[in-house]
N, C-alpha and C positions, 0 to 999 in steps of 0.2 A: 963852298957855295951853299947858301941857305935854301931850305926847301920853300917852295912857294905855298902860301896858305891856300888850302882847298877845303871848302866846307864839306863835311861828311854827309853823305846821302842818308836820309832817314828811311829805314826799311820797315817802319811800323805798319804802314798800309799794306805792304807786301806780306808781312807776317800775318796780318788779319785775313788777307785773301787766302793764304795757304791754310790757315786754321779753318776758315769757313768751308773750303773745298774738301779738306780732310774729314771734317765732321759730317758734311753732306754725304760723303761716301761711307760714313759709319766706320772709319778706320781709326784705330787707337794710335796714340803716339808711339807706343811700344812696337806695334806692328810695322809702322812706317819706318821707325828708326832701325828696326832689325832688317827690313828689306833694303834700306839705303846704307846700312853699315855705319850708322852714326849713333851718338848717344841720345836717349830721350830728352836729356836736359838741353842739349844743343838745339833740338827741334823746338822745345818749349821756349827757349830764349829767342829763337827766330820768330815764333808766333806771338809771344806775349811782350817781349821787350824790344822787338825790332832789331835784334842782333844781325849784323851783316854776315850773311852766309858766304862760304867760299864760292868761287865761280862754279865749280863742279856741282856743289849742292844746290846752288841757285838754279842751274840748268836742269838738274834732276827733278827739282820741285815743280818748276814751271811746265816741264814736259809731262810729269806724272799727273798733274791736275789741270792741264790745258789752260794755263794762266797766260793772259796777254800781258806782256811786259810793257807794251806801249802806254797803257794807262798809268803806269808808275813813272816812266822816264819822260813821257811827253804828255803830261796831264791836260795841257791846253789844246791838244791836237786830237781830232777824232781818230780813234784806232781803226785799222782796217777791219778787224774783228775783235769785239770785246771779249772778255773772259767768259761772260755768260753765253755769247754766241758760240765760242769754241767748245764750251762744255755741252751745249745743246747739240752741236754737230756730232760730238762723240756719242751722245745718247742716241741720236738718230741713226748712227751707223750700226747700232746693235738692235734696231727694231726691224721686225719683219715687214714685208710689203703691205700686209693687211693693217698693221699698226701705222705704217707711213700714210696710208690713205686716211685713217682717222685723224692723225696729226695734221695732215694737209688740209682737210676739211675744217678742222678747228681753227687753224691759222688763217684760212680764208675768211671765216666768219669774224674773227677778231679784227682783221685788217679792214673788212667792210664796215664794221661798227666804228672803228677808230676814224676811218675816212669820212663817215657820215657825220661825225661830231665836229668836223672842221668847218 
């Protein structure tokens, strides 16, 4: 029986998101590779060439960097939470109550300004 032709998924956008998240955290490829027990070249190929990662590595990368996979697999559908919102949630979890009051006040001001522009 012949295999059915299946177009390969292009992981280039995923690789770019991983690279952006890694560099935003100021993590080197070597540090991440060592922590994940993979070669730096493998991570480089995922980030720069869109190499398809194994399912395990894919899972580890999306959970490490709070990446929303919906944006890649369902690009025409609004994700429940974008990658940027997931990453912001992670940052907010590390902020004190005093810091949260500042962020909340800032967010309210931004929302008010954006709503007044409509």
